SEFIVO-562927 format. One record per residue (C-alpha): residue number from 1; residue in one letter; x, y, z. Coordinates in pm, 1 decimal, m for minus. Layout:
N
LOLUM   n res     east    north       up
LOLUM NUM   a        X        Y        Z
...
***
This chain:
323
LOLUM   n res     east    north       up
LOLUM   1   m      0.0      0.0      0.0
LOLUM   2   s    163.5    318.0   m118.9
LOLUM   3   v    171.8    596.9    141.8
LOLUM   4   r     89.4    955.7     48.9
LOLUM   5   l    344.5   1155.9    246.9
LOLUM   6   g    317.7   1530.8    294.6
LOLUM   7   i    586.4   1770.5    419.7
LOLUM   8   i    545.7   2036.3    687.4
LOLUM   9   g    817.8   2297.6    665.8
LOLUM  10   t   1031.0   2432.1    382.4
LOLUM  11   g   1375.2   2471.9    539.2
LOLUM  12   r   1711.9   2301.1    480.5
LOLUM  13   i   1629.3   1969.2    643.0
LOLUM  14   a   1309.9   1935.1    437.2
LOLUM  15   g   1515.3   1985.2    121.2
LOLUM  16   r   1770.4   1722.6    227.2
LOLUM  17   f   1489.8   1481.5    308.6
LOLUM  18   l   1348.3   1517.4    m39.6
LOLUM  19   s   1687.2   1475.0   m204.1
LOLUM  20   d   1717.9   1107.2   m114.0
LOLUM  21   a   1439.5    983.4    114.2
LOLUM  22   w   1210.7    859.2   m161.7
LOLUM  23   q   1457.0    620.2   m321.8
LOLUM  24   k   1325.1    265.3   m366.8
LOLUM  25   l   1036.8    325.5   m124.2
LOLUM  26   d    665.6    284.9   m191.7
LOLUM  27   i    568.9    648.2   m138.6
LOLUM  28   q    363.6    901.7   m324.2
LOLUM  29   p    520.7   1243.4   m261.0
LOLUM  30   g    236.8   1467.3   m146.2
LOLUM  31   p    200.1   1840.6    m95.2
LOLUM  32   v    402.8   2069.3    130.5
LOLUM  33   y    249.5   2289.5    400.6
LOLUM  34   n    378.8   2621.9    530.4
LOLUM  35   p    176.1   2905.7    690.2
LOLUM  36   n    351.3   3126.5    434.5
LOLUM  37   s    186.6   3027.2    106.8
LOLUM  38   k    462.1   3177.3   m110.5
LOLUM  39   s    728.6   2968.6     67.6
LOLUM  40   a    515.8   2656.4     28.4
LOLUM  41   e    453.8   2716.6   m341.2
LOLUM  42   a    819.9   2793.0   m415.3
LOLUM  43   f    935.0   2481.6   m229.4
LOLUM  44   a    684.8   2259.9   m409.9
LOLUM  45   l    797.0   2394.6   m747.0
LOLUM  46   k   1167.1   2347.3   m667.8
LOLUM  47   h   1124.8   1988.3   m547.2
LOLUM  48   h    854.7   1880.7   m796.0
LOLUM  49   l    589.4   1817.9   m532.0
LOLUM  50   a    216.8   1806.5   m597.8
LOLUM  51   f    156.1   2158.8   m465.2
LOLUM  52   g    234.4   2394.6   m178.9
LOLUM  53   t    m32.4   2542.5     44.6
LOLUM  54   n   m107.4   2726.4    367.0
LOLUM  55   d   m453.9   2567.6    384.1
LOLUM  56   w   m439.6   2292.1    647.0
LOLUM  57   t   m758.8   2118.7    535.8
LOLUM  58   v   m648.8   2105.6    173.3
LOLUM  59   f   m310.5   1970.6    283.7
LOLUM  60   t   m437.3   1693.4    512.6
LOLUM  61   k   m699.8   1569.0    264.5
LOLUM  62   q   m419.1   1469.0     28.5
LOLUM  63   i   m197.2   1273.1    271.6
LOLUM  64   d   m182.6    956.6    482.3
LOLUM  65   a    122.9   1065.4    679.5
LOLUM  66   a    337.1   1372.8    733.3
LOLUM  67   y    704.2   1449.9    786.7
LOLUM  68   i    745.3   1750.8   1018.8
LOLUM  69   a   1052.0   1961.6    941.1
LOLUM  70   s    931.8   2294.9   1078.1
LOLUM  71   p   1103.5   2498.3   1355.8
LOLUM  72   q   1128.1   2284.6   1669.7
LOLUM  73   q    903.3   2503.7   1883.2
LOLUM  74   t    614.7   2431.3   1642.0
LOLUM  75   h    646.3   2051.8   1647.4
LOLUM  76   g    406.1   1989.7   1932.8
LOLUM  77   s    117.9   2185.3   1782.3
LOLUM  78   y    159.3   2021.1   1440.9
LOLUM  79   i    170.5   1673.6   1598.2
LOLUM  80   r   m156.9   1743.7   1781.8
LOLUM  81   r   m328.6   1862.7   1465.3
LOLUM  82   l   m212.5   1558.3   1271.5
LOLUM  83   l   m325.1   1324.7   1550.5
LOLUM  84   e   m670.0   1486.1   1539.2
LOLUM  85   d   m680.0   1423.6   1163.8
LOLUM  86   g   m565.7   1061.1   1196.0
LOLUM  87   k   m234.8   1100.3   1010.6
LOLUM  88   h     85.0    910.0   1086.6
LOLUM  89   i    375.5   1131.3   1192.7
LOLUM  90   l    751.6   1132.3   1143.5
LOLUM  91   c    883.6   1437.5   1330.2
LOLUM  92   e   1227.6   1593.3   1318.7
LOLUM  93   k   1431.2   1619.6   1637.1
LOLUM  94   p   1390.4   1737.4   1898.9
LOLUM  95   m   1033.6   1613.0   1870.7
LOLUM  96   v    915.0   1833.2   2157.3
LOLUM  97   l   1087.4   2020.6   2438.3
LOLUM  98   k    892.3   1898.5   2742.3
LOLUM  99   e    882.5   1547.6   2883.6
LOLUM 100   q    518.5   1552.1   2989.0
LOLUM 101   e    413.0   1672.4   2644.3
LOLUM 102   a    604.2   1386.7   2479.5
LOLUM 103   e    434.4   1133.9   2709.2
LOLUM 104   e     92.7   1278.0   2628.3
LOLUM 105   l    147.2   1276.8   2251.2
LOLUM 106   f    263.2    916.3   2249.4
LOLUM 107   r    m36.6    820.1   2462.8
LOLUM 108   i   m279.9    985.2   2219.7
LOLUM 109   a   m106.4    822.7   1923.8
LOLUM 110   k   m144.5    478.7   2083.9
LOLUM 111   e   m511.3    537.1   2157.8
LOLUM 112   k   m571.8    637.0   1796.4
LOLUM 113   r   m344.3    364.5   1657.3
LOLUM 114   i   m131.6    624.3   1482.6
LOLUM 115   v    242.8    587.0   1427.9
LOLUM 116   l    434.4    870.3   1593.7
LOLUM 117   m    810.7    858.2   1554.0
LOLUM 118   e   1101.5   1093.6   1616.4
LOLUM 119   a   1335.4   1122.9   1318.0
LOLUM 120   v   1673.2   1022.7   1464.0
LOLUM 121   k   1823.5    881.7   1144.1
LOLUM 122   t   2131.7    735.4   1315.3
LOLUM 123   a   1915.7    483.0   1501.1
LOLUM 124   y   1812.9    315.4   1175.0
LOLUM 125   c   2132.7    312.6    968.2
LOLUM 126   p   2317.4    m19.8    913.9
LOLUM 127   g   2635.4     82.3   1095.4
LOLUM 128   f   2470.5    197.7   1415.7
LOLUM 129   k   2253.4   m112.8   1433.9
LOLUM 130   a   2569.3   m323.5   1393.6
LOLUM 131   l   2735.9   m119.8   1669.5
LOLUM 132   l   2453.7   m198.4   1910.6
LOLUM 133   k   2490.2   m566.9   1825.7
LOLUM 134   l   2862.1   m555.1   1913.3
LOLUM 135   v   2777.4   m393.5   2245.8
LOLUM 136   k   2501.3   m642.6   2322.5
LOLUM 137   e   2729.5   m936.0   2243.6
LOLUM 138   g   2964.5   m819.9   2518.9
LOLUM 139   r   3253.1   m774.0   2279.3
LOLUM 140   i   3414.3   m520.8   2514.5
LOLUM 141   g   3264.6   m652.4   2837.2
LOLUM 142   e   3046.3   m439.8   3062.9
LOLUM 143   i   2994.0    m86.9   2935.6
LOLUM 144   r   3111.9    172.6   3186.4
LOLUM 145   d   3121.3    496.8   2987.7
LOLUM 146   v   2991.7    650.0   2663.7
LOLUM 147   e   3122.6    975.4   2517.8
LOLUM 148   a   2959.0   1129.6   2208.9
LOLUM 149   c   3047.5   1457.2   2035.6
LOLUM 150   f   2879.5   1655.5   1756.2
LOLUM 151   t   2996.2   2006.9   1667.2
LOLUM 152   k   2988.7   2241.7   1371.1
LOLUM 153   l   3103.9   2594.2   1293.9
LOLUM 154   a   2794.5   2809.1   1253.5
LOLUM 155   d   2749.2   3160.6   1118.5
LOLUM 156   l   2709.8   3403.6   1408.3
LOLUM 157   e   2406.3   3549.2   1230.3
LOLUM 158   s   2243.6   3212.2   1170.0
LOLUM 159   r   1907.0   3124.5   1319.1
LOLUM 160   e   2076.1   2868.1   1543.5
LOLUM 161   l   2276.4   3138.2   1721.7
LOLUM 162   t   2031.7   3428.7   1710.2
LOLUM 163   d   1712.9   3257.1   1829.6
LOLUM 164   r   1751.3   3330.1   2200.8
LOLUM 165   q   1451.9   3128.7   2304.8
LOLUM 166   w   1501.1   2806.8   2109.6
LOLUM 167   g   1847.9   2815.3   1950.5
LOLUM 168   g   2191.1   2714.4   2074.7
LOLUM 169   s   2415.9   2412.3   2060.7
LOLUM 170   l   2214.7   2162.9   2264.1
LOLUM 171   t   1871.1   2215.8   2111.9
LOLUM 172   e   2023.5   2207.0   1762.5
LOLUM 173   l   2266.1   1914.2   1796.0
LOLUM 174   g   2208.3   1764.0   2137.6
LOLUM 175   t   1948.9   1505.7   2038.2
LOLUM 176   y   2213.5   1300.8   1857.5
LOLUM 177   v   2470.7   1296.0   2135.7
LOLUM 178   c   2221.2   1245.2   2418.6
LOLUM 179   f   2049.8    972.6   2215.9
LOLUM 180   a   2379.1    780.7   2191.7
LOLUM 181   v   2417.1    777.3   2570.4
LOLUM 182   l   2055.9    674.8   2632.0
LOLUM 183   k   2062.2    405.9   2362.7
LOLUM 184   i   2375.6    238.7   2495.7
LOLUM 185   l   2356.5    302.1   2871.9
LOLUM 186   g   1979.8    320.4   2913.8
LOLUM 187   c   1722.3    581.5   3007.8
LOLUM 188   d   1740.6    514.9   3381.7
LOLUM 189   y   2006.0    776.1   3461.6
LOLUM 190   e   1992.5    929.2   3808.8
LOLUM 191   g   2202.4   1241.7   3766.6
LOLUM 192   l   2210.6   1504.6   3492.9
LOLUM 193   q   2449.2   1801.6   3484.4
LOLUM 194   f   2504.9   2071.2   3221.5
LOLUM 195   i   2839.0   2245.5   3169.8
LOLUM 196   v   2784.7   2533.1   2930.2
LOLUM 197   q   2999.1   2788.7   2749.0
LOLUM 198   h   2813.4   3100.1   2629.6
LOLUM 199   n   2887.1   3370.1   2375.0
LOLUM 200   n   2836.6   3741.5   2442.2
LOLUM 201   q   2466.0   3712.1   2365.0
LOLUM 202   g   2416.3   3443.7   2627.7
LOLUM 203   m   2373.3   3163.1   2373.4
LOLUM 204   d   2524.1   2822.8   2448.9
LOLUM 205   i   2796.2   2753.6   2193.4
LOLUM 206   f   2951.1   2447.6   2361.2
LOLUM 207   t   2758.5   2227.4   2600.5
LOLUM 208   k   2848.8   1913.4   2791.8
LOLUM 209   v   2581.0   1693.6   2943.0
LOLUM 210   l   2703.4   1460.1   3217.3
LOLUM 211   f   2495.8   1149.8   3290.8
LOLUM 212   t   2540.3    939.7   3602.9
LOLUM 213   y   2369.4    610.9   3677.1
LOLUM 214   k   2302.1    414.2   3995.4
LOLUM 215   d   2614.0    355.7   4208.8
LOLUM 216   n   2817.6    540.8   3942.9
LOLUM 217   v   2890.1    216.9   3758.2
LOLUM 218   r   2793.0    386.8   3431.4
LOLUM 219   t   2860.3    741.1   3313.0
LOLUM 220   g   2798.9    930.6   2992.8
LOLUM 221   i   2918.7   1253.3   2835.3
LOLUM 222   s   2742.0   1427.4   2549.1
LOLUM 223   k   2911.8   1724.9   2383.2
LOLUM 224   a   2744.0   1962.3   2137.9
LOLUM 225   g   2901.1   2270.6   1982.9
LOLUM 226   l   2800.6   2555.1   1750.5
LOLUM 227   g   3101.1   2775.5   1681.3
LOLUM 228   v   3337.3   2538.4   1863.3
LOLUM 229   k   3488.2   2251.9   1663.5
LOLUM 230   s   3592.6   1914.7   1803.4
LOLUM 231   e   3637.5   1555.7   1683.4
LOLUM 232   g   3295.0   1406.1   1615.8
LOLUM 233   t   3360.5   1059.6   1753.6
LOLUM 234   l   3170.7    813.0   1968.8
LOLUM 235   l   3378.3    630.8   2231.6
LOLUM 236   i   3237.5    337.7   2428.4
LOLUM 237   s   3451.5    214.6   2719.3
LOLUM 238   g   3415.8   m137.3   2856.0
LOLUM 239   t   3579.4   m374.7   3100.6
LOLUM 240   k   3746.6   m574.5   2818.9
LOLUM 241   g   3821.3   m303.0   2565.4
LOLUM 242   y   3670.5     m3.7   2387.7
LOLUM 243   i   3479.8     74.6   2069.3
LOLUM 244   l   3563.1    382.0   1863.1
LOLUM 245   v   3322.8    509.1   1598.6
LOLUM 246   k   3514.2    750.6   1382.3
LOLUM 247   a   3387.8   1094.7   1285.6
LOLUM 248   p   3121.5   1164.6   1188.0
LOLUM 249   w   2994.7    895.3   1423.6
LOLUM 250   w   2625.9    977.7   1362.7
LOLUM 251   l   2669.7    849.6   1005.8
LOLUM 252   t   2832.6    533.3   1148.3
LOLUM 253   r   3053.6    413.6    865.1
LOLUM 254   h   3376.6    316.4   1046.6
LOLUM 255   i   3388.5    115.4   1370.5
LOLUM 256   e   3700.2     m3.0   1553.6
LOLUM 257   v   3713.3   m245.7   1846.3
LOLUM 258   h   4031.3   m218.6   2059.3
LOLUM 259   y   4169.8   m431.5   2341.3
LOLUM 260   e   4454.3   m411.9   2594.6
LOLUM 261   d   4699.7   m546.8   2337.5
LOLUM 262   p   4752.8   m254.7   2094.1
LOLUM 263   d   4823.1   m500.2   1812.9
LOLUM 264   r   4484.7   m663.7   1857.0
LOLUM 265   y   4195.2   m470.2   1707.6
LOLUM 266   e   3906.4   m513.2   1465.9
LOLUM 267   k   3780.1   m277.1   1196.4
LOLUM 268   y   3434.8   m272.9   1041.9
LOLUM 269   e   3300.4    m69.2    748.9
LOLUM 270   y   2931.2     m5.8    676.1
LOLUM 271   p   2739.9    171.5    399.0
LOLUM 272   f   2562.4    500.3    454.8
LOLUM 273   e   2367.6    619.5    152.4
LOLUM 274   g   2295.0    985.4     81.0
LOLUM 275   n   2180.4   1183.8    382.5
LOLUM 276   g   2066.6    865.5    554.6
LOLUM 277   l   1709.9    987.5    586.3
LOLUM 278   q   1576.1    695.2    385.2
LOLUM 279   y   1667.3    457.5    669.5
LOLUM 280   e   1433.1    622.8    916.6
LOLUM 281   l   1165.3    662.9    649.6
LOLUM 282   e   1179.0    293.2    558.1
LOLUM 283   y   1135.3    200.8    925.9
LOLUM 284   f    847.2    449.5    952.8
LOLUM 285   l    670.7    291.4    655.1
LOLUM 286   k    711.7    m57.5    800.8
LOLUM 287   r    551.3     66.3   1121.4
LOLUM 288   i    255.5    199.9    922.2
LOLUM 289   w    217.4   m127.4    730.2
LOLUM 290   g    243.3   m335.5   1046.8
LOLUM 291   e    564.9   m502.2    931.3
LOLUM 292   q    761.3   m354.6   1222.1
LOLUM 293   p    634.2   m383.3   1581.5
LOLUM 294   e    604.8    m84.9   1810.5
LOLUM 295   n    937.6     m0.1   1974.4
LOLUM 296   q    883.4     87.7   2340.0
LOLUM 297   d   1253.1    165.4   2390.5
LOLUM 298   s   1250.2    421.9   2109.2
LOLUM 299   e    940.7    588.6   2254.4
LOLUM 300   w   1093.1    607.1   2602.0
LOLUM 301   e   1415.8    751.4   2458.5
LOLUM 302   s   1218.4   1028.4   2285.4
LOLUM 303   i   1038.1   1106.8   2610.8
LOLUM 304   r   1364.5   1125.0   2803.7
LOLUM 305   l   1525.8   1337.1   2531.7
LOLUM 306   a   1240.6   1585.4   2563.2
LOLUM 307   g   1299.7   1589.6   2938.9
LOLUM 308   i   1669.2   1666.2   2891.0
LOLUM 309   m   1584.5   1959.0   2663.3
LOLUM 310   e   1326.8   2083.8   2912.8
LOLUM 311   r   1571.5   2081.1   3203.8
LOLUM 312   f   1840.0   2243.9   2992.9
LOLUM 313   l   1620.6   2530.4   2872.1
LOLUM 314   e   1502.1   2590.5   3228.5
LOLUM 315   s   1863.2   2611.8   3345.7
LOLUM 316   e   1951.6   2847.9   3059.8
LOLUM 317   a   1669.9   3097.5   3111.4
LOLUM 318   g   1891.1   3343.2   3296.8
LOLUM 319   y   2155.7   3348.7   3025.0
LOLUM 320   r   1926.4   3420.2   2732.5
LOLUM 321   r   1956.8   3795.3   2776.1
LOLUM 322   q   1726.4   4017.0   2570.7
LOLUM 323   d   1811.1   4361.3   2433.8
***
């Protein structure tokens, strides 16, 4: 059964999604929605979509599911509207910015038998799934620490560094690095600490999130930077060795397993096609068709990620100075 998929939002990520997400998948590209009709129409023309509109009713009548790629602060309201209209939802990260809201949206989706999924593409790519298998097999023993880093050099005038309410390094890039810790160490952390560097406008440009677990037998460090550059690796430390995922780890192409003997190590290579967005879309479609069971772990991770963002933004309120 081909799925009619509409797009909400006309920014960069929506364009990347359309550049490779349709390949080899049973999808009918639908219309694009934006409150600004001119932006919607221009985007539809550029990407050869059915049409662009700012009329919600017209938009939803032509789709079975929607991909939300609008500004993050609008995600929650769009999810609610789509749930009311009975449409399946693939939403860009962060899905929402409050833990209770995430719990409520997933509850409504279950009641209505609607697929609601956060678009963390790394979770569905071949390399990352193979990495989790290595960890589960106990290849490096018990996991004691996970360290994930994602940074990029951003224009000081970019939306990411000028939006004082919703921008900054953690809300823009933190989902990836926090997801890695939660996926490998679990969602049952007991302690959460933020170490933040700010620019002159009070925006976080480099943020560390420290996770501690019961009895301190597991720890995690997530690092996100906008305007500060570092090595984008994922390092998993165990009692028998360590796993290094080379930069950019969130594309998960190169994995190394190291042991005490420096001459003993294993290397693995995995494919990563295009922008990788087709991996999450394929999983999303299988959920819709009933070929893939509901993933409770993924849902709980999204809820906890929303909680991390909520606590962070609360802690940052005093730094987001206004002119």
